N, C-alpha and C positions, 0 to 999 in steps of 0.2 A: 840592271836590273839589281846588278846587289849590289851595288852602290848606293842605290837608291832605297832598299830594305836595310842598309847597313844606318842609314842616316833617320828612318823611321825609328831605328830600335832604339837609337842612341835618343832621341827625342821622347822617348815613353820613358826609358831611365831616367830620364832627367825631371820629368812629369810626376813617375813612380816619389825622385828622392824628396821633391820640392811639397807633394804629399805628405811624407812621412816626417820632413821638418817640421811641417806647419803643427801633422799630428803631437809633435812632441812639445812644439810649444802649447799648444793648448793643453796639453797632459799637465806640462810643468805649470801653468797659469792656474788649474783647476785643482793641483795638489797644494799649490798656496793659498789658494781660495781658502780650501778646505781644512789648510794646519790654520789660518786665520780665524774662522770659526770655529775651531777648534780652542782656540785659544781663547775666544769670545766666550764659547760657554762655558770653559772651564772658569773664566773669574765669574761671569753671571753666578756660577753654579756655587762658588766660595762664597760670593755676596752674601748670595741666598740663604748659604748654609748660617754663615756667619749673625745675618740676620734673624735669621729661626732661633738660633741660640741665642741672642742677647733678647728678644720674644720672650723663649720661653723663660727664661733666667727671670726676666721681668715678671711674666707672668705668676711663676710659681711663689716670687716674693711678694706679689701683690693678694696672692689668695693665701698663703702661709704668715707673712709678715702683717697678722691682722689681730684685732682684737674681738673679744665679747663683751657685750652689756651684760652683766650680770643682777645689777638692780636698778630703778628709774623710780624717783622720789621728786616729790615738790615740796617746799618749806612755804608755811603759811604765811603772811605779812600783813602790816598794814597797807591801806590805800594811799601812802604816801603823803597825807595833811599832817602837818603838826599841829599841836593841841596844846601840846604839857610848853610850860616854858622853859623845863635845865631841855636842853638838847642831848644830853645823854638819856635819858631816862624815855623820849620820844618811840623809840621803835617797840618798846614794850608795853606801852602802856597808851599810845593813840591808834587811831583809824580803824578800819572794819575789816577783820580778821576774814576776807571773803576773796582774797588773792592769792596767787602762788606769786611771790618775790623773788624765789632761788630754785633752779632744777639743780639736781645733783644725780649724776651719770655715774653708776659705780662699774667697773670693766676691770678685765683682766685678760693677760696675751691668749690667743685663741693657739687649739691644741697642735705643738710642731713650731710656731713663732718663735722667730728669732726676738732682737731687744727692739722695743717701742718705745720712742719717744716720743712722751706726750706733748712734750712743749713745743713740739711740731706738727700737731692737728691741726687741720684746717676743717669747720664744721656749716652746713651750711641747714640754716634754721628757716622753717617757714611751718606759722600759725595761720590761724582763721584770716588775720588782716596783717601779716608782716612777713619782710622775710629778709633775714641778714648774711654774711658768712662772718664765722665769730672765729678769732685767732687767740693766741694765748695776751691776756694781758702782759702788760710790760713793768718793768721795775721802776718807780717814782721815788726812790731813795733820794735823788737829787732836791726833792720838794723838804727836804729837814731848812733848808735854808731858802727861803721864796724872795726876799730880797734884800736889798740893804740894810732893811728897817726894820726886821720883825723872822724871826727864826720861830718855826711852827710848833719847837719841841722846847722853845727857849720861851717862849711869853713875851717878847717883844715888845714894842709901841707897834701901832696901826693907824697910825698919822698919816704915813706917807708910802701906802702901800703899791708898789710899783705892778699894774696889771701886768704888764707886757713879760716883764721877768717871768711871773707868775704862768703864764698861757707856755711860754716857752719848756719853763721846766714840768710842764705838767704833760707837755706832749714828747717828751723825751722816750727814745725806743726802745727797748729793751734789750741787751746786748744779744747777738747772735749766738747759737749753741748754748747760753743758760739754761742748765736743767735744776739751778735750785728751787723748789718749790716755794722757800721765803722771797724767793727776786719774781716771781709771775704773780701777779695784783692784777685786781678790777680795773678798768681805766674809766673814768667819769665822763660820759658823751660817746661811749663807746661799747659795739658787741665784741665781749671778750670772756674768757675764762681763764678759771685757777686750778692748780692741780694740789688734792690732799694725799698723801698715804696713808692707807688704811692697812695695810699690811703688807710692809715689802722687805727684800733682802736686805736692802739699802735705800734709808729712808729722805737720805742728804740731798737726792736726785727723784727726777719724776720720769726716768728709763726705767722701765719693766721688762725685767730679765729673767725671772726666773715664772715658771706653771704660775706657782702660789703669791705670787707678787700679785696687789688688789689697793686698787687707787680709785678716788672719787674724782671725777671732772664736774668742776662747780662753775654754774651760769648764772649771775646775778642778775635778775630780768628790772633793777632800779637801783640808778647809783645811791639811793638814799644810803647806804651802809658807809660807803666810800667818803660820800659825803659829811658823815659822822667823822672819816680820820682827821680831818681838819676842823672841824667846831669842837669835840671834844677836849684837843689837846689844848684849843685856846681858852675852851672853858674852865680851866684850874686857875688861870689868871680873873682876878677881880674884875676889872676893868672889862674883857672879854667874854664873860659868862652868859651862859644863852644864847651865844651865835648860833642860829641855825638856818641862815641864809646869805650868801654871797652873790649878790646882784650887782651885773656890771653893764645891766643897759642904761644907766644914765650916764656912762663915760667915766666913771669913777667907781671903784667897790664901796657899798653901801651894806651894814651888818646889822640885819634885823635881829631879832631876839623873841618876837609874839606873833607876829604873820605866819599864816601859810604862806607855801611856798608856791608860787603860780609857775606853769609849768614852763612859760616863756621868758621867765627872768631870772632862773636858776643851771646850775650846771644840768645840762638834762641827760636823761635814763638812755643807756644805749637799747635796752628793749621793753618792750612794755610790759607789765603785770600780767598775769594771764587768769582770766576771768572762768568763773564756773562753765564746765562742758565745754571749753577750748580743744583746739586740737593740735599737736604737733607732730611734723616731721622732721627729726635730726640727723640728718646723712653726715658721718664719722669718717673723713679720710685720713690716712694717715700717711708719714714722708715717703712713702715708695710706692702709694696711690691706692695700699686697699680699703674698703670703703663696707664700714658697717651701718645699717640705716636702724633708729629706733623712733616709736610709735609714741608718742605720749597724749595720754586723754585726761585733762584734768574732772573730778567728779562732779556730778550734777550739781551737789549741795557740798559748800563750806562751812556754812553756816554753824557747825555744829564742832569746828576745829577750832583751836585756841591759837594766839599770834605766837608761831616761830615753831606751831607743830611740822610734823612732816607727814605728807598721804602719799599712797602709791600713786602712780599715775600709769 
């Protein structure tokens, strides 16, 4: 009987030992799982913290590194149909002064803002019948010589104008990071803006660095003024006097001194002129993503305003 009892006790002891080992294995596994889970949680928490910090920094920049619109005016201009024989005088003396040909948006840094680069703005332009994304105009200094046969500032011959060369040079893009206001110019056929210093700590660039800086963002609504940069220079030569149309519709350039400029045969405007009563929503986004919205409304009547006058919008 004793032998039987001893054998039974021995089996019981072995069973207990096996249960103890199994429990230990389960415990160790649970500890490992918990450690892995803790590591994952720590990594996730660190990632979320970093992401939150980055988001907070970006949000702070978007709120702080902004600009304020302080003035918004429009320049009254002619309707784009030339009647004078001399191109240089056409803007002052022809057409009906009943439309807005240029928007001038006065801006300053927002309170507490860091530097704001006005050459890196993007603007969403929505009028009653038009939508456009507006960027800074590019430098067209390369247009000084537009073919082997004519230098636009030297008044050379125009017998063999190279249209391809003209178009390629016209489309040269502004060098990235260029903040010289003289190198930001309106581009024919594109929705673009230029920047003019009003009161700046450094008027040789377009970066607002001080709270007292004041600039105007200028949006031409018709390329007529830019076109005159070409024609007025050519007009100083007797052979080229009065050229006011460059027509590429026939496959070769045709220079017209007298006819009005049809919309489908000339360098196209980037944005339409604004008429009386028109409305515009202009959303300005800075380089860091901060946004400011300006609402512009053309007065119901511009008939009493002379050509080149400015009106509040």
